[in-house]
PyMOL commands that place a pseudoatom at each C-alpha (Angstrom):
pseudoatom trace, name=CA, resn=MET, resi=1, chain=A, elem=C, hetatm=0, pos=[-0.176, 0.448, -0.009]
pseudoatom trace, name=CA, resn=ARG, resi=2, chain=A, elem=C, hetatm=0, pos=[1.555, 3.538, -0.896]
pseudoatom trace, name=CA, resn=LYS, resi=3, chain=A, elem=C, hetatm=0, pos=[2.043, 6.081, 1.282]
pseudoatom trace, name=CA, resn=VAL, resi=4, chain=A, elem=C, hetatm=0, pos=[-0.116, 9.033, 0.994]
pseudoatom trace, name=CA, resn=ASP, resi=5, chain=A, elem=C, hetatm=0, pos=[1.719, 12.745, 1.889]
pseudoatom trace, name=CA, resn=ILE, resi=6, chain=A, elem=C, hetatm=0, pos=[0.524, 15.467, 3.682]
pseudoatom trace, name=CA, resn=ASN, resi=7, chain=A, elem=C, hetatm=0, pos=[0.591, 17.180, 0.773]
pseudoatom trace, name=CA, resn=GLU, resi=8, chain=A, elem=C, hetatm=0, pos=[-1.819, 15.163, -1.555]
pseudoatom trace, name=CA, resn=LEU, resi=9, chain=A, elem=C, hetatm=0, pos=[-4.676, 15.728, 0.935]
pseudoatom trace, name=CA, resn=LYS, resi=10, chain=A, elem=C, hetatm=0, pos=[-7.393, 18.106, 0.678]
pseudoatom trace, name=CA, resn=PHE, resi=11, chain=A, elem=C, hetatm=0, pos=[-8.219, 20.879, 2.893]
pseudoatom trace, name=CA, resn=ASP, resi=12, chain=A, elem=C, hetatm=0, pos=[-11.742, 22.111, 2.798]
pseudoatom trace, name=CA, resn=GLU, resi=13, chain=A, elem=C, hetatm=0, pos=[-12.080, 26.500, 2.202]
pseudoatom trace, name=CA, resn=ASN, resi=14, chain=A, elem=C, hetatm=0, pos=[-11.026, 26.691, 5.763]
pseudoatom trace, name=CA, resn=GLY, resi=15, chain=A, elem=C, hetatm=0, pos=[-8.060, 24.547, 6.151]
pseudoatom trace, name=CA, resn=LEU, resi=16, chain=A, elem=C, hetatm=0, pos=[-10.003, 21.333, 7.927]
pseudoatom trace, name=CA, resn=ILE, resi=17, chain=A, elem=C, hetatm=0, pos=[-10.263, 17.549, 7.075]
pseudoatom trace, name=CA, resn=PRO, resi=18, chain=A, elem=C, hetatm=0, pos=[-12.533, 15.532, 8.861]
pseudoatom trace, name=CA, resn=ALA, resi=19, chain=A, elem=C, hetatm=0, pos=[-11.288, 12.987, 10.960]
pseudoatom trace, name=CA, resn=VAL, resi=20, chain=A, elem=C, hetatm=0, pos=[-13.410, 9.825, 11.841]
pseudoatom trace, name=CA, resn=VAL, resi=21, chain=A, elem=C, hetatm=0, pos=[-11.605, 7.657, 14.983]
pseudoatom trace, name=CA, resn=GLN, resi=22, chain=A, elem=C, hetatm=0, pos=[-12.026, 4.052, 15.473]
pseudoatom trace, name=CA, resn=ASP, resi=23, chain=A, elem=C, hetatm=0, pos=[-10.532, 2.121, 18.463]
pseudoatom trace, name=CA, resn=PHE, resi=24, chain=A, elem=C, hetatm=0, pos=[-8.077, 0.223, 17.315]
pseudoatom trace, name=CA, resn=TYR, resi=25, chain=A, elem=C, hetatm=0, pos=[-9.072, -3.585, 18.866]
pseudoatom trace, name=CA, resn=THR, resi=26, chain=A, elem=C, hetatm=0, pos=[-13.256, -3.449, 18.068]
pseudoatom trace, name=CA, resn=ASN, resi=27, chain=A, elem=C, hetatm=0, pos=[-12.818, -0.874, 15.260]
pseudoatom trace, name=CA, resn=GLU, resi=28, chain=A, elem=C, hetatm=0, pos=[-15.868, 0.773, 16.941]
pseudoatom trace, name=CA, resn=VAL, resi=29, chain=A, elem=C, hetatm=0, pos=[-16.724, 4.496, 15.811]
pseudoatom trace, name=CA, resn=LEU, resi=30, chain=A, elem=C, hetatm=0, pos=[-15.219, 6.607, 18.868]
pseudoatom trace, name=CA, resn=THR, resi=31, chain=A, elem=C, hetatm=0, pos=[-15.739, 10.505, 17.530]
pseudoatom trace, name=CA, resn=VAL, resi=32, chain=A, elem=C, hetatm=0, pos=[-15.557, 12.788, 14.537]
pseudoatom trace, name=CA, resn=ALA, resi=33, chain=A, elem=C, hetatm=0, pos=[-13.709, 15.434, 14.814]
pseudoatom trace, name=CA, resn=TYR, resi=34, chain=A, elem=C, hetatm=0, pos=[-11.561, 18.298, 12.266]
pseudoatom trace, name=CA, resn=MET, resi=35, chain=A, elem=C, hetatm=0, pos=[-7.577, 18.972, 11.789]
pseudoatom trace, name=CA, resn=ASN, resi=36, chain=A, elem=C, hetatm=0, pos=[-5.831, 21.629, 9.874]
pseudoatom trace, name=CA, resn=ARG, resi=37, chain=A, elem=C, hetatm=0, pos=[-2.783, 20.922, 8.857]
pseudoatom trace, name=CA, resn=GLU, resi=38, chain=A, elem=C, hetatm=0, pos=[-1.063, 21.966, 12.060]
pseudoatom trace, name=CA, resn=SER, resi=39, chain=A, elem=C, hetatm=0, pos=[-3.489, 19.613, 14.369]
pseudoatom trace, name=CA, resn=LEU, resi=40, chain=A, elem=C, hetatm=0, pos=[-2.332, 16.490, 11.917]
pseudoatom trace, name=CA, resn=GLU, resi=41, chain=A, elem=C, hetatm=0, pos=[1.031, 17.234, 12.024]
pseudoatom trace, name=CA, resn=ILE, resi=42, chain=A, elem=C, hetatm=0, pos=[1.513, 17.300, 15.802]
pseudoatom trace, name=CA, resn=THR, resi=43, chain=A, elem=C, hetatm=0, pos=[-0.389, 13.882, 15.957]
pseudoatom trace, name=CA, resn=LEU, resi=44, chain=A, elem=C, hetatm=0, pos=[2.315, 12.391, 13.401]
pseudoatom trace, name=CA, resn=ASN, resi=45, chain=A, elem=C, hetatm=0, pos=[4.845, 13.933, 15.606]
pseudoatom trace, name=CA, resn=GLU, resi=46, chain=A, elem=C, hetatm=0, pos=[3.604, 13.256, 19.059]
pseudoatom trace, name=CA, resn=LYS, resi=47, chain=A, elem=C, hetatm=0, pos=[1.539, 9.555, 17.571]
pseudoatom trace, name=CA, resn=THR, resi=48, chain=A, elem=C, hetatm=0, pos=[-1.439, 10.929, 20.050]
pseudoatom trace, name=CA, resn=THR, resi=49, chain=A, elem=C, hetatm=0, pos=[-4.382, 12.526, 18.644]
pseudoatom trace, name=CA, resn=CYS, resi=50, chain=A, elem=C, hetatm=0, pos=[-4.624, 16.363, 18.292]
pseudoatom trace, name=CA, resn=PHE, resi=51, chain=A, elem=C, hetatm=0, pos=[-7.429, 17.972, 16.512]
pseudoatom trace, name=CA, resn=TYR, resi=52, chain=A, elem=C, hetatm=0, pos=[-9.014, 21.087, 15.622]
pseudoatom trace, name=CA, resn=SER, resi=53, chain=A, elem=C, hetatm=0, pos=[-12.077, 22.733, 17.737]
pseudoatom trace, name=CA, resn=ARG, resi=54, chain=A, elem=C, hetatm=0, pos=[-14.435, 24.756, 15.032]
pseudoatom trace, name=CA, resn=SER, resi=55, chain=A, elem=C, hetatm=0, pos=[-16.364, 26.187, 17.877]
pseudoatom trace, name=CA, resn=ARG, resi=56, chain=A, elem=C, hetatm=0, pos=[-13.071, 27.405, 19.891]
pseudoatom trace, name=CA, resn=ARG, resi=57, chain=A, elem=C, hetatm=0, pos=[-11.198, 28.243, 17.069]
pseudoatom trace, name=CA, resn=THR, resi=58, chain=A, elem=C, hetatm=0, pos=[-7.881, 26.541, 18.695]
pseudoatom trace, name=CA, resn=LEU, resi=59, chain=A, elem=C, hetatm=0, pos=[-5.897, 23.487, 18.552]
pseudoatom trace, name=CA, resn=TRP, resi=60, chain=A, elem=C, hetatm=0, pos=[-7.139, 20.551, 21.311]
pseudoatom trace, name=CA, resn=ARG, resi=61, chain=A, elem=C, hetatm=0, pos=[-4.890, 17.809, 22.268]
pseudoatom trace, name=CA, resn=LYS, resi=62, chain=A, elem=C, hetatm=0, pos=[-7.358, 15.018, 22.955]
pseudoatom trace, name=CA, resn=GLY, resi=63, chain=A, elem=C, hetatm=0, pos=[-6.612, 13.749, 26.817]
pseudoatom trace, name=CA, resn=GLU, resi=64, chain=A, elem=C, hetatm=0, pos=[-4.553, 17.067, 27.489]
pseudoatom trace, name=CA, resn=THR, resi=65, chain=A, elem=C, hetatm=0, pos=[-6.796, 17.484, 31.083]
pseudoatom trace, name=CA, resn=SER, resi=66, chain=A, elem=C, hetatm=0, pos=[-8.632, 14.275, 30.996]
pseudoatom trace, name=CA, resn=GLY, resi=67, chain=A, elem=C, hetatm=0, pos=[-5.968, 12.102, 30.604]
pseudoatom trace, name=CA, resn=ASN, resi=68, chain=A, elem=C, hetatm=0, pos=[-7.862, 9.764, 27.924]
pseudoatom trace, name=CA, resn=LYS, resi=69, chain=A, elem=C, hetatm=0, pos=[-5.313, 9.807, 25.194]
pseudoatom trace, name=CA, resn=GLN, resi=70, chain=A, elem=C, hetatm=0, pos=[-5.729, 8.087, 21.639]
pseudoatom trace, name=CA, resn=HIS, resi=71, chain=A, elem=C, hetatm=0, pos=[-2.569, 6.648, 20.731]
pseudoatom trace, name=CA, resn=VAL, resi=72, chain=A, elem=C, hetatm=0, pos=[-2.576, 6.372, 16.894]
pseudoatom trace, name=CA, resn=VAL, resi=73, chain=A, elem=C, hetatm=0, pos=[-1.809, 3.572, 15.229]
pseudoatom trace, name=CA, resn=SER, resi=74, chain=A, elem=C, hetatm=0, pos=[-3.095, 4.100, 11.489]
pseudoatom trace, name=CA, resn=ILE, resi=75, chain=A, elem=C, hetatm=0, pos=[-4.034, 6.992, 9.537]
pseudoatom trace, name=CA, resn=LYS, resi=76, chain=A, elem=C, hetatm=0, pos=[-6.122, 5.974, 6.698]
pseudoatom trace, name=CA, resn=THR, resi=77, chain=A, elem=C, hetatm=0, pos=[-7.659, 8.357, 3.602]
pseudoatom trace, name=CA, resn=ASP, resi=78, chain=A, elem=C, hetatm=0, pos=[-10.229, 8.142, 1.188]
pseudoatom trace, name=CA, resn=CYS, resi=79, chain=A, elem=C, hetatm=0, pos=[-9.651, 8.129, -2.394]
pseudoatom trace, name=CA, resn=ASP, resi=80, chain=A, elem=C, hetatm=0, pos=[-10.500, 11.313, -3.008]
pseudoatom trace, name=CA, resn=LYS, resi=81, chain=A, elem=C, hetatm=0, pos=[-7.969, 12.221, -0.017]
pseudoatom trace, name=CA, resn=ASP, resi=82, chain=A, elem=C, hetatm=0, pos=[-10.447, 14.453, 1.656]
pseudoatom trace, name=CA, resn=ALA, resi=83, chain=A, elem=C, hetatm=0, pos=[-11.138, 12.906, 4.774]
pseudoatom trace, name=CA, resn=LEU, resi=84, chain=A, elem=C, hetatm=0, pos=[-9.374, 10.410, 7.356]
pseudoatom trace, name=CA, resn=VAL, resi=85, chain=A, elem=C, hetatm=0, pos=[-9.646, 7.257, 9.193]
pseudoatom trace, name=CA, resn=ILE, resi=86, chain=A, elem=C, hetatm=0, pos=[-7.290, 7.249, 12.301]
pseudoatom trace, name=CA, resn=LYS, resi=87, chain=A, elem=C, hetatm=0, pos=[-6.975, 3.949, 14.368]
pseudoatom trace, name=CA, resn=VAL, resi=88, chain=A, elem=C, hetatm=0, pos=[-6.223, 4.221, 17.930]
pseudoatom trace, name=CA, resn=ILE, resi=89, chain=A, elem=C, hetatm=0, pos=[-5.330, 2.467, 21.551]
pseudoatom trace, name=CA, resn=LYS, resi=90, chain=A, elem=C, hetatm=0, pos=[-7.162, 4.684, 23.746]
pseudoatom trace, name=CA, resn=ASP, resi=91, chain=A, elem=C, hetatm=0, pos=[-6.709, 5.188, 27.871]
pseudoatom trace, name=CA, resn=GLY, resi=92, chain=A, elem=C, hetatm=0, pos=[-9.905, 5.990, 28.261]
pseudoatom trace, name=CA, resn=PRO, resi=93, chain=A, elem=C, hetatm=0, pos=[-13.201, 7.061, 27.213]
pseudoatom trace, name=CA, resn=ALA, resi=94, chain=A, elem=C, hetatm=0, pos=[-13.079, 8.641, 24.052]
pseudoatom trace, name=CA, resn=CYS, resi=95, chain=A, elem=C, hetatm=0, pos=[-16.230, 11.182, 25.048]
pseudoatom trace, name=CA, resn=HIS, resi=96, chain=A, elem=C, hetatm=0, pos=[-16.305, 14.211, 27.339]
pseudoatom trace, name=CA, resn=LEU, resi=97, chain=A, elem=C, hetatm=0, pos=[-19.437, 13.051, 29.053]
pseudoatom trace, name=CA, resn=GLY, resi=98, chain=A, elem=C, hetatm=0, pos=[-17.481, 10.006, 30.105]
pseudoatom trace, name=CA, resn=THR, resi=99, chain=A, elem=C, hetatm=0, pos=[-18.841, 7.690, 27.523]
pseudoatom trace, name=CA, resn=GLU, resi=100, chain=A, elem=C, hetatm=0, pos=[-16.738, 4.826, 25.699]
pseudoatom trace, name=CA, resn=SER, resi=101, chain=A, elem=C, hetatm=0, pos=[-17.562, 6.482, 21.938]
pseudoatom trace, name=CA, resn=CYS, resi=102, chain=A, elem=C, hetatm=0, pos=[-19.079, 9.695, 21.590]
pseudoatom trace, name=CA, resn=PHE, resi=103, chain=A, elem=C, hetatm=0, pos=[-21.669, 7.915, 19.413]
pseudoatom trace, name=CA, resn=SER, resi=104, chain=A, elem=C, hetatm=0, pos=[-23.944, 6.374, 22.094]
pseudoatom trace, name=CA, resn=GLU, resi=105, chain=A, elem=C, hetatm=0, pos=[-27.711, 8.178, 21.445]
pseudoatom trace, name=CA, resn=LEU, resi=106, chain=A, elem=C, hetatm=0, pos=[-29.418, 5.507, 19.066]
pseudoatom trace, name=CA, resn=PHE, resi=107, chain=A, elem=C, hetatm=0, pos=[-31.532, 7.164, 16.066]
pseudoatom trace, name=CA, resn=TYR, resi=108, chain=A, elem=C, hetatm=0, pos=[-32.735, 4.454, 14.044]
pseudoatom trace, name=CA, resn=GLY, resi=109, chain=A, elem=C, hetatm=0, pos=[-33.264, 0.500, 14.061]
pseudoatom trace, name=CA, resn=GLU, resi=110, chain=A, elem=C, hetatm=0, pos=[-31.816, -1.503, 16.867]
pseudoatom trace, name=CA, resn=ASP, resi=111, chain=A, elem=C, hetatm=0, pos=[-29.132, -1.069, 19.645]
pseudoatom trace, name=CA, resn=LYS, resi=112, chain=A, elem=C, hetatm=0, pos=[-27.843, -4.542, 19.064]
pseudoatom trace, name=CA, resn=LYS, resi=113, chain=A, elem=C, hetatm=0, pos=[-23.714, -5.216, 18.564]
pseudoatom trace, name=CA, resn=PRO, resi=114, chain=A, elem=C, hetatm=0, pos=[-22.195, -8.493, 17.511]
pseudoatom trace, name=CA, resn=PHE, resi=115, chain=A, elem=C, hetatm=0, pos=[-20.802, -11.066, 19.860]
pseudoatom trace, name=CA, resn=SER, resi=116, chain=A, elem=C, hetatm=0, pos=[-16.949, -10.367, 20.985]
pseudoatom trace, name=CA, resn=LEU, resi=117, chain=A, elem=C, hetatm=0, pos=[-15.137, -11.215, 23.953]
pseudoatom trace, name=CA, resn=GLN, resi=118, chain=A, elem=C, hetatm=0, pos=[-15.020, -7.779, 25.126]
pseudoatom trace, name=CA, resn=ALA, resi=119, chain=A, elem=C, hetatm=0, pos=[-18.720, -7.905, 24.942]
pseudoatom trace, name=CA, resn=LEU, resi=120, chain=A, elem=C, hetatm=0, pos=[-18.688, -11.098, 27.322]
pseudoatom trace, name=CA, resn=TYR, resi=121, chain=A, elem=C, hetatm=0, pos=[-16.049, -9.600, 29.480]
pseudoatom trace, name=CA, resn=ASP, resi=122, chain=A, elem=C, hetatm=0, pos=[-18.328, -6.308, 30.303]
pseudoatom trace, name=CA, resn=LEU, resi=123, chain=A, elem=C, hetatm=0, pos=[-21.010, -8.649, 30.932]
pseudoatom trace, name=CA, resn=LEU, resi=124, chain=A, elem=C, hetatm=0, pos=[-19.566, -10.820, 33.109]
pseudoatom trace, name=CA, resn=ALA, resi=125, chain=A, elem=C, hetatm=0, pos=[-18.081, -6.984, 34.952]
pseudoatom trace, name=CA, resn=GLU, resi=126, chain=A, elem=C, hetatm=0, pos=[-21.792, -6.211, 35.250]
pseudoatom trace, name=CA, resn=ARG, resi=127, chain=A, elem=C, hetatm=0, pos=[-22.934, -9.435, 37.001]
pseudoatom trace, name=CA, resn=LYS, resi=128, chain=A, elem=C, hetatm=0, pos=[-19.459, -8.878, 39.738]
pseudoatom trace, name=CA, resn=LYS, resi=129, chain=A, elem=C, hetatm=0, pos=[-20.909, -5.143, 40.260]
pseudoatom trace, name=CA, resn=LEU, resi=130, chain=A, elem=C, hetatm=0, pos=[-24.689, -5.892, 40.517]
pseudoatom trace, name=CA, resn=MET, resi=131, chain=A, elem=C, hetatm=0, pos=[-24.292, -9.300, 42.136]
pseudoatom trace, name=CA, resn=PRO, resi=132, chain=A, elem=C, hetatm=0, pos=[-28.012, -11.201, 40.268]
pseudoatom trace, name=CA, resn=GLU, resi=133, chain=A, elem=C, hetatm=0, pos=[-29.505, -13.726, 42.413]
pseudoatom trace, name=CA, resn=GLY, resi=134, chain=A, elem=C, hetatm=0, pos=[-29.600, -17.228, 40.722]
pseudoatom trace, name=CA, resn=SER, resi=135, chain=A, elem=C, hetatm=0, pos=[-26.771, -16.323, 38.149]
pseudoatom trace, name=CA, resn=TYR, resi=136, chain=A, elem=C, hetatm=0, pos=[-24.235, -19.147, 37.764]
pseudoatom trace, name=CA, resn=THR, resi=137, chain=A, elem=C, hetatm=0, pos=[-21.474, -16.449, 37.218]
pseudoatom trace, name=CA, resn=THR, resi=138, chain=A, elem=C, hetatm=0, pos=[-22.478, -14.280, 41.036]
pseudoatom trace, name=CA, resn=TYR, resi=139, chain=A, elem=C, hetatm=0, pos=[-21.917, -17.962, 42.439]
pseudoatom trace, name=CA, resn=LEU, resi=140, chain=A, elem=C, hetatm=0, pos=[-18.304, -18.330, 41.008]
pseudoatom trace, name=CA, resn=PHE, resi=141, chain=A, elem=C, hetatm=0, pos=[-18.037, -14.660, 42.180]
pseudoatom trace, name=CA, resn=GLN, resi=142, chain=A, elem=C, hetatm=0, pos=[-19.441, -15.279, 45.567]
pseudoatom trace, name=CA, resn=LYS, resi=143, chain=A, elem=C, hetatm=0, pos=[-17.104, -18.898, 45.915]
pseudoatom trace, name=CA, resn=GLY, resi=144, chain=A, elem=C, hetatm=0, pos=[-14.134, -16.871, 44.991]
pseudoatom trace, name=CA, resn=ARG, resi=145, chain=A, elem=C, hetatm=0, pos=[-10.875, -17.223, 43.061]
pseudoatom trace, name=CA, resn=GLU, resi=146, chain=A, elem=C, hetatm=0, pos=[-9.879, -21.000, 44.361]
pseudoatom trace, name=CA, resn=LYS, resi=147, chain=A, elem=C, hetatm=0, pos=[-13.427, -22.288, 42.968]
pseudoatom trace, name=CA, resn=ILE, resi=148, chain=A, elem=C, hetatm=0, pos=[-12.967, -20.008, 39.388]
pseudoatom trace, name=CA, resn=LEU, resi=149, chain=A, elem=C, hetatm=0, pos=[-9.674, -21.379, 39.351]
pseudoatom trace, name=CA, resn=LYS, resi=150, chain=A, elem=C, hetatm=0, pos=[-11.033, -24.993, 40.113]
pseudoatom trace, name=CA, resn=LYS, resi=151, chain=A, elem=C, hetatm=0, pos=[-13.357, -24.581, 37.416]
pseudoatom trace, name=CA, resn=VAL, resi=152, chain=A, elem=C, hetatm=0, pos=[-10.510, -23.458, 35.186]
pseudoatom trace, name=CA, resn=GLY, resi=153, chain=A, elem=C, hetatm=0, pos=[-8.505, -26.151, 35.952]
pseudoatom trace, name=CA, resn=GLU, resi=154, chain=A, elem=C, hetatm=0, pos=[-11.953, -28.799, 35.158]
pseudoatom trace, name=CA, resn=GLU, resi=155, chain=A, elem=C, hetatm=0, pos=[-12.622, -26.664, 31.654]
pseudoatom trace, name=CA, resn=CYS, resi=156, chain=A, elem=C, hetatm=0, pos=[-9.289, -27.130, 30.584]
pseudoatom trace, name=CA, resn=SER, resi=157, chain=A, elem=C, hetatm=0, pos=[-9.231, -31.296, 30.699]
pseudoatom trace, name=CA, resn=GLU, resi=158, chain=A, elem=C, hetatm=0, pos=[-12.561, -31.014, 28.984]
pseudoatom trace, name=CA, resn=VAL, resi=159, chain=A, elem=C, hetatm=0, pos=[-11.240, -29.434, 26.155]
pseudoatom trace, name=CA, resn=ILE, resi=160, chain=A, elem=C, hetatm=0, pos=[-8.318, -32.155, 26.269]
pseudoatom trace, name=CA, resn=ILE, resi=161, chain=A, elem=C, hetatm=0, pos=[-11.121, -35.171, 26.332]
pseudoatom trace, name=CA, resn=GLY, resi=162, chain=A, elem=C, hetatm=0, pos=[-12.706, -33.726, 23.368]
pseudoatom trace, name=CA, resn=ALA, resi=163, chain=A, elem=C, hetatm=0, pos=[-9.514, -32.974, 21.338]
pseudoatom trace, name=CA, resn=MET, resi=164, chain=A, elem=C, hetatm=0, pos=[-8.516, -36.739, 22.235]
pseudoatom trace, name=CA, resn=LYS, resi=165, chain=A, elem=C, hetatm=0, pos=[-11.213, -37.734, 20.875]
pseudoatom trace, name=CA, resn=ASN, resi=166, chain=A, elem=C, hetatm=0, pos=[-11.269, -35.879, 17.586]
pseudoatom trace, name=CA, resn=SER, resi=167, chain=A, elem=C, hetatm=0, pos=[-14.705, -34.669, 18.617]
pseudoatom trace, name=CA, resn=LYS, resi=168, chain=A, elem=C, hetatm=0, pos=[-14.421, -30.993, 16.715]
pseudoatom trace, name=CA, resn=GLU, resi=169, chain=A, elem=C, hetatm=0, pos=[-18.459, -30.542, 18.346]
pseudoatom trace, name=CA, resn=GLU, resi=170, chain=A, elem=C, hetatm=0, pos=[-17.187, -31.366, 21.778]
pseudoatom trace, name=CA, resn=THR, resi=171, chain=A, elem=C, hetatm=0, pos=[-13.964, -29.459, 21.604]
pseudoatom trace, name=CA, resn=ILE, resi=172, chain=A, elem=C, hetatm=0, pos=[-15.624, -26.611, 20.504]
pseudoatom trace, name=CA, resn=PHE, resi=173, chain=A, elem=C, hetatm=0, pos=[-18.281, -26.241, 23.388]
pseudoatom trace, name=CA, resn=GLU, resi=174, chain=A, elem=C, hetatm=0, pos=[-14.859, -27.424, 26.088]
pseudoatom trace, name=CA, resn=ILE, resi=175, chain=A, elem=C, hetatm=0, pos=[-13.250, -24.467, 24.411]
pseudoatom trace, name=CA, resn=SER, resi=176, chain=A, elem=C, hetatm=0, pos=[-16.405, -22.052, 24.826]
pseudoatom trace, name=CA, resn=ASP, resi=177, chain=A, elem=C, hetatm=0, pos=[-17.131, -22.697, 28.237]
pseudoatom trace, name=CA, resn=LEU, resi=178, chain=A, elem=C, hetatm=0, pos=[-13.321, -22.088, 29.039]
pseudoatom trace, name=CA, resn=CYS, resi=179, chain=A, elem=C, hetatm=0, pos=[-13.262, -19.297, 27.580]
pseudoatom trace, name=CA, resn=TYR, resi=180, chain=A, elem=C, hetatm=0, pos=[-16.019, -18.069, 29.933]
pseudoatom trace, name=CA, resn=HIS, resi=181, chain=A, elem=C, hetatm=0, pos=[-14.440, -19.174, 32.923]
pseudoatom trace, name=CA, resn=ILE, resi=182, chain=A, elem=C, hetatm=0, pos=[-11.391, -17.075, 31.727]
pseudoatom trace, name=CA, resn=LEU, resi=183, chain=A, elem=C, hetatm=0, pos=[-13.062, -14.522, 31.437]
pseudoatom trace, name=CA, resn=VAL, resi=184, chain=A, elem=C, hetatm=0, pos=[-14.618, -14.679, 34.644]
pseudoatom trace, name=CA, resn=LEU, resi=185, chain=A, elem=C, hetatm=0, pos=[-10.777, -15.077, 36.318]
pseudoatom trace, name=CA, resn=MET, resi=186, chain=A, elem=C, hetatm=0, pos=[-9.338, -12.287, 34.451]
pseudoatom trace, name=CA, resn=ASN, resi=187, chain=A, elem=C, hetatm=0, pos=[-12.760, -9.764, 36.015]
pseudoatom trace, name=CA, resn=GLU, resi=188, chain=A, elem=C, hetatm=0, pos=[-12.171, -11.310, 39.335]
pseudoatom trace, name=CA, resn=MET, resi=189, chain=A, elem=C, hetatm=0, pos=[-8.007, -10.530, 39.110]
pseudoatom trace, name=CA, resn=ASN, resi=190, chain=A, elem=C, hetatm=0, pos=[-8.731, -6.934, 37.186]
pseudoatom trace, name=CA, resn=ILE, resi=191, chain=A, elem=C, hetatm=0, pos=[-7.405, -8.204, 34.381]
pseudoatom trace, name=CA, resn=THR, resi=192, chain=A, elem=C, hetatm=0, pos=[-8.516, -6.288, 30.890]
pseudoatom trace, name=CA, resn=VAL, resi=193, chain=A, elem=C, hetatm=0, pos=[-8.905, -8.094, 27.083]
pseudoatom trace, name=CA, resn=ASP, resi=194, chain=A, elem=C, hetatm=0, pos=[-6.864, -5.168, 26.283]
pseudoatom trace, name=CA, resn=ASP, resi=195, chain=A, elem=C, hetatm=0, pos=[-4.101, -6.599, 29.166]
pseudoatom trace, name=CA, resn=ILE, resi=196, chain=A, elem=C, hetatm=0, pos=[-4.374, -9.974, 27.010]
pseudoatom trace, name=CA, resn=LYS, resi=197, chain=A, elem=C, hetatm=0, pos=[-4.698, -8.402, 23.302]
pseudoatom trace, name=CA, resn=LYS, resi=198, chain=A, elem=C, hetatm=0, pos=[-1.156, -5.636, 24.387]
pseudoatom trace, name=CA, resn=GLU, resi=199, chain=A, elem=C, hetatm=0, pos=[1.007, -8.935, 25.908]
pseudoatom trace, name=CA, resn=LEU, resi=200, chain=A, elem=C, hetatm=0, pos=[0.304, -10.718, 22.892]
pseudoatom trace, name=CA, resn=GLU, resi=201, chain=A, elem=C, hetatm=0, pos=[1.247, -7.908, 20.503]
pseudoatom trace, name=CA, resn=SER, resi=202, chain=A, elem=C, hetatm=0, pos=[4.280, -7.369, 22.422]
pseudoatom trace, name=CA, resn=ARG, resi=203, chain=A, elem=C, hetatm=0, pos=[5.113, -11.643, 21.325]
pseudoatom trace, name=CA, resn=HIS, resi=204, chain=A, elem=C, hetatm=0, pos=[6.723, -10.788, 17.688]
pseudoatom trace, name=CA, resn=ILE, resi=205, chain=A, elem=C, hetatm=0, pos=[8.717, -13.697, 17.252]
pseudoatom trace, name=CA, resn=ILE, resi=206, chain=A, elem=C, hetatm=0, pos=[5.559, -16.244, 19.328]
pseudoatom trace, name=CA, resn=ASP, resi=207, chain=A, elem=C, hetatm=0, pos=[5.780, -18.557, 15.928]
pseudoatom trace, name=CA, resn=LYS, resi=208, chain=A, elem=C, hetatm=0, pos=[9.884, -19.024, 16.232]
pseudoatom trace, name=CA, resn=LYS, resi=209, chain=A, elem=C, hetatm=0, pos=[9.367, -19.608, 20.104]
pseudoatom trace, name=CA, resn=THR, resi=210, chain=A, elem=C, hetatm=0, pos=[10.136, -23.286, 21.869]
pseudoatom trace, name=CA, resn=LYS, resi=211, chain=A, elem=C, hetatm=0, pos=[9.346, -24.623, 24.867]
pseudoatom trace, name=CA, resn=GLN, resi=212, chain=A, elem=C, hetatm=0, pos=[12.258, -26.312, 26.429]
pseudoatom trace, name=CA, resn=GLU, resi=213, chain=A, elem=C, hetatm=0, pos=[10.871, -29.867, 28.416]
pseudoatom trace, name=CA, resn=THR, resi=214, chain=A, elem=C, hetatm=0, pos=[13.249, -31.423, 30.585]
pseudoatom trace, name=CA, resn=MET, resi=215, chain=A, elem=C, hetatm=0, pos=[14.610, -34.753, 29.336]
pseudoatom trace, name=CA, resn=LYS, resi=216, chain=A, elem=C, hetatm=0, pos=[13.671, -37.790, 31.835]
for i in range(1, 216): cmd.bond("trace and resi %d" % i, "trace and resi %d" % (i + 1))
show_as sticks, trace
zoom trace
């Protein structure tokens, strides 16, 4: 893919270009803002988003006061080179109202989100907070880490058994159970999905890694 030079971008008559900001992990649209050439250059140099406020007529660095910075992963332009899409890893909520995205008000259709591990993690976090009666998740949190770890161990064994039987359906079922219990454990230990993603991303040579085993 050819990299576009900043001089190729088409800023409007006010010297601005719209920027759609997306979450790098989920692709959720976080906000739509505007940049001028200076704010875009600051963004490129500092690797965090900087925009131009049309109402205040000044530059503003996202997270400068709130701490909720957006670390830039990539910037793409459209075919006409008059709009940008910026993928970021955010330190906190994107909206000044404290929501993860500025787009939280339903205008049309159903507020239906596709399944994701993050969505399941968030649901489990809600269960941990509210502890609804009769919920299996509530039961696990009430019993504590020892019980959760026991279930993780049991589900690991079930995955192994399903795979040894060469049963794809059974293995899928057991892996799903294991994922659920792992996410419960993560919630119990305050480990986020992003924590795991960042750790995996840091393993650039994971396919070349070999595990040393003790010879017996």
